N, C-alpha and C positions, 0 to 999 in steps of 0.2 A: 816536345822537349822534356816535359815532366815524366812521360812514360819511359823515355830513354834513361833518364836519371834513376828512376825506380829500378829498371833492369840492371843497370850498373851497380846500384846499391845492393840489390839482391845477390848478385854474383860475388861482389867483394865481401859482403858480410858473411856469406856462406863459406867462401874460401878461408876467411880468417877463423871461423868457427871450426871448419873441418881440419885446419892445420893443428888445432888444439887436440881434437880427437874425432873419431868417426861419429860417436853419439852426439857430440855438439854440432857437427855438420848436419846430421839428420834432424836434430831439433830445429835448426835454422831453416831447413827445407820445409818441414812441416808447418812452422810458424808462417812462412811465406805462403804456403798452400792454404792455410786457414784464412788469411786475409786477401788472397788473390781475387776472389770473386767481387768483393766490394770495391777493391782498388780498380779492377778492370772496368767496373760499371761506372765509376766516377771520373776516371781518367780515360776518356774516349779517344783512343788513338790506336793505330794498328800495332805499334810497339808494345802497348799494354798487354797484348795477348801473350807476350813472351816473358812476363815477370817471373812466373814460376819456373819456366824453362831455364832462365838465367840462373836462378838459385840452384836448381838440380844440376845444371852444368857446372857450377862452382864446386859442388860436392864431388862430381865425377873427376873434375880437373885435379883435385887434391888427393882423393882417396881411391880412385878406381885402380890405380897401378901401385898402390902401397904394398910393401913387402909383407908376405905372410910366412908363418912357420911351415916347415915341411909337413907337419901333421895336419895343419889346417888345409893346405893345398890338397893333400891326399883325401881328406874327408869330403871336400867339395868338388872332387874331380868330375863325378857324374853330373852334378848340377851345372858346372861350367860348360860341359859338353852340350847340355840341353839349351842353355842360354845362347851359346854360339850358334846352334841350329835355328833357334827361334828368331835370332837376329839376321842370320845369314840368308835365309830364304827371302824375306821381304826386301833385302838389299838387292838380291838378284831380280826380283819382280819389278823393282823401280826402274830397271833398264828396259822393260817392255813398253812399247809405245801406245799405252792406253789413255793416259791422262796428260795434261799439261805439266810442265816442270814444277811450278809452284804447288799445284794440287798434289802432285806425287810426293814432293818433299814434306808437305803437311801430313799426308797419309803415312809416309815412312816414319815420321815422328810419332804419330799415333799408334803405330804397330810395334815400335821397338824402343822408344825413348826411356820407358820406365823399367825395362827388363834387367839392366845391369844392377838394379837394386837387389835382385835375387842374391847377388854375390856378397852383399853386406850382412845379411842375416846371420850366416854361419860365423862371421868374424866378431859378433857381439858377445861380450862377456856378461856375467850376472849383474855386475854393477852398472854396466851400460844399459841393460834392460830396465833396471830400477830407475836410473836417471831419466830414461825416455818415458817411463810410465808417469813419473811425477810431472814432467813437462806436458805430456798429453792431457793429464787431468787439468792442469792450469789452462791449456788451450781450450778444452771443452767448456770450462766455466766461463771463459771469455766469450766464446761463441754463443753460449746460452744467454749471456747478458744482452748481446745484440739481438738474438732471436726474440727475447721477451720485449725488448724495446720496439721491435717491428710489430710484434703481436698487439701491443697496447697503443702505439703511436702511428702505425701504418707504414707500409713499405716505401711510400714516396719520399719520405725524409732520408732514406738511406740508398735507394736505388732509383735514379732518374729513368724515366721512360725513354728507351732508345732501342735500336736494333740489337744491341748487346744484351739487354734485359728482356727481350721479347718473350723468351721462354718462361721467365718468372711471372710476367703479367698475363700469360696465357693459361696459368694454372689456378684460375679462380673457380675452384670446384669443391670447396670445403663448406660443409654445413648448408647444403642446398644452394650451392654456387654463390654464396654471399661473401666468402673470404678467400684470401690467397694462401697457398702453402708458404711456409716461412723458410727463407734460404739462409737466415743469419748472416754470416760473412762470406758465403760460398756463391758459386756461379748459379746455382739453382737449388731447389729443395732436395732433389735426389742426391746431389753431391753432399749436402749437409747430412742427411740421414745416413747415407752409405759410409761416410767418414766416421760418424758416431758409432755405427755398428762395428766397424773394424777396430775401434779403440777398445771395445768391450773385452775381447780376449786378453789383451795386455793388462788392462786395468783390473779385471777380475783376478787374473793370475797374480798380479803384484799384491792386491789386497789379501789374497788367500795365503800368502807366504807367512810362515809361523814366527819370523823374527824381525818384525818392524815395529816402530814405535806407534803408540796410540794416535798421536797427532798425524803421522803420515798415513796410517790406516784410515782415519777419518777423511783426510784430504783425498785419498784415492776413491773412497766410497762416494765422496761428493762429485768427483769426476765421472763415476759410473752413473750417478743420478742425473748429472747434466747431460750425459749421452742419451739416457732413456727419455728424458723430457724433450731433448732435441729431435729424437725420432718421431715423437708425437707431434711436435710443432711442424715438422716437415711434411707429415701426412703422406709419406711415400709407402704405399701398402706393402710392396715386396720387402722393404727394409724393416717394417714392423714384424713381418713373418721371420726374417732372418734374426732380428734381435730376440724374438721369442724362442727361437731354436737354440741360440747361444745361452740364453738365461736358463731355460729348462735343462739344457745339457749340464750346466754348472750345478744346478740343484740336484738333478737325479744321479749324475755320475761324477760330480766334482770331488776333488780331494779336499773336502772341507771338514773342519771340526764341528761338533754339535752346536757350539755357540755361533759360529759363522753361518752354519746352515739356517739357524733360526733367524739371524739378521737378514740373510738373503731372502728367506720366505717373506719376512715383513716388508722388505724393499719391493718385492714383486707384487705383493698385495697393494702397497701404496701406489705403485705405478698403475696397476689395474684400476683402482678406484679413481685415480686422477683422470684416466682415459674415459671411463664411463660417466664421469660427472660433467663432462664438457663436450658438447656436440662438435666443437672445432677440433677435437682430437679423435674423432670417430670415423674418419674416412675408411679405415681398414675394415669396418664392419660390412662394407659392400662385398667383401670376399665371401660372405655368406650367401650371396646370390649365385647359385650353382650355374644357371644358364649364362649369366654374364661372364663368369670365370671361364666356362667352357668355350664360349665364343672368343674370348680374349686369347686363350691359349691356342685354339685352332687357327686363329688369324695370324699369330706370331710364329707358330711352329710348322704347321702342315700346309697352309694354303698355297704358298709359292716357293717353298724351299726346293722341291724337286724340279720346278720350272727353272729356278736359278741355277741349280746344279747342271741341268741339261744345256741351258743357253750360255752359261758363263763358266765352263770347266776350268779356264785359266784366270777367271776373275774379270773384273771391270777396271782393274788398276788400283793402285794405292790411292786412297782418298775418294774413290768413285763408288764406294759401297756402304757408306754410313758413318765413317769417321767424321767427327765434328770439324767442319771447315769454317774459318772466320768469315764473317759476312762479306768482307771485301773481296773474297775469292770464290764465293758460291757460284757466281756466273761463269766461272772458268771450268767447272766440272763437266766432263763430256759424258753424255748419256747417264745422268745420275739415276742410280737404282738403290733403293733402300728397303730393308725389311727389319722389323723390330725384333731382332734376335742377334746376339753377339756372334753366334756360330755362323749365321747367314752372312753377317758383315765380314767375318774372316774369309768365308768362301768367296764373297764378291770381290774382295780386295787381294787375297793371296791365292785364290784358286783351290782346286781340290787338294793339291799337295800341301799347301799351307794349312788347310783345315785338318788333314790327317796328322800333320806334325803336332798341332795343338791338341788333338784328341789323344794322341799317344802321350803327350806331356801331362795331360790331366789324369790319365790312367796311372802314370808313374807317380804323380802326386798322391792319388788315392791310396796307393800302396805304401806311402811313407807314414807309417804308424808307430815308429820307434820314438816314443816320447820321453823315455827314461824315467828316473825317479828323483831327479834333482828338484830344487825349489821352484824351477820354472816349468816343470812338467805340466802343470795345470794350464798355464798360458799357452804352451805349445799345443796341447790337446784342443783347447778352445779355438786357437788359430786355425787348426786343421778343420774343425767343424765350420767355422766362418767361411773359409775358402771353399770347402766342399759345397756349402749352401749356395754361395754366389755362383759357383760353376754350374750348379743345377738350375738356378733361376736365370742364368744368362740366356737360356733358350727363349725367354719371353721379354728380353730387354737388351738395350745396347749401352755402351759407355763403360763397360767393366774395365777396359784397358786404358781409358783416357780420362777418368774422373779425378779431379784434383781436390784434395790430396788422397782421396780414398784409394786410388790405384797404387800410390806409393806405399801406403801401409800394407796393402794386400800383397804386393810383390815382395816387399821386405819380409813379411811373414811366410810367404811361400818358400823363400830360400832358407829361412830358419827351420821350418818344419821338414823340408825335403832333405836336409843334411842331418845324418845321425848325430845325436848329442854325444858329448864326450863320455857321459854316463849312459851306457847302452843297455843297462839292465831292463828287463821287460816291465811294462806298466800295465796294470789291469784297470779297465774302466770301472770296475766295482770296488777297487781298493781305496778306502777312504782314510787310510792312515799314512802319516808322513814317515819318511825313512828314519832309521834309528838315530842318525846324527843330528836330526832336527827336533826330536821329541822333547829334549830338555830345554829348548829355547822358549822364551815367553811368548804367549799368544796375545 
């Protein structure tokens, strides 16, 4: 009963927030996503798996069909066609008799449920992104407080041992297998780290803006620091790499003033010293083992992909190739096949055609490099870097399209980047000066 009440509350609160504005609805969805993991772990009921879905459904219910300006519709026409294609093919596949009805529906949710968020990115205005960045900074600080509490007090006080938390308690591989990776308030450590990584482009872009108050700038920097420490606490190696790529991109190519560049350098040094001073933050150092990395990549990418392509050209049905299935449905999966690669998962569930559609979509995204010269150009560029990095690393991991709320942030950013900005002037990666209209504003 408690789980059902939480689902209804998530839906109603998000509906009320979304009626106020799109950004308020998105903040409600993200807030639900941030606390989803710890709620699901402590309210053990099949309905608790749908708390976040209820919140996102509330946003769709209010905002998905909201009227747009003719100019906005024209700018996002190509994106809407892609979203329709990415959703349409899995809907067709769900009618193929590969899996049971419930497994197919869960698989369908995992393949399409987040995709409409693509359409919200182009509708966001400058003040919307600023409001979202402040909210995300607050959420990061809240998540960090839980992460530190788990670090010092232990996971058991926050996550009871059960089938729902099995993945958390299976990750005792930190500092010589003495400690667990920290999930904070998320379903697992990878979701925590991935979400923190995807907040970095927005927070760095907001912090780099030339005309915000000192208090807000400090608050945004605190949110960035919380994200960085969160990645270290989670000890997810691939996310450490992604965070490093984003941080170095901001340093080397970012549109930062000399003062901000010095602050950013100091922040990177501080995070590096923190990581090297504590062996509980150093799991990423195993990436230096070339043999282990080569074996990991070959096992995820090359060992069975061609076999899967040959044996399952039309896939194994939605939900039958690696989409996360609730524990109470795992026994219903017909001929479960899994490979630790997001592209293999898409092949297994959507077949060759579905994989080709996604490959074409990724190529279209990689061509979307019109960042403009407005005050959010830096955030758009770093969002492109983050998405490109995760598309590349998806070859050796799964969960890219189902992680809560990481995927929501990613899909929202994809839509934002893939739609040309209203300011379509070219942006140079090496241009470190702000447009003329911002030069006189206080730093």
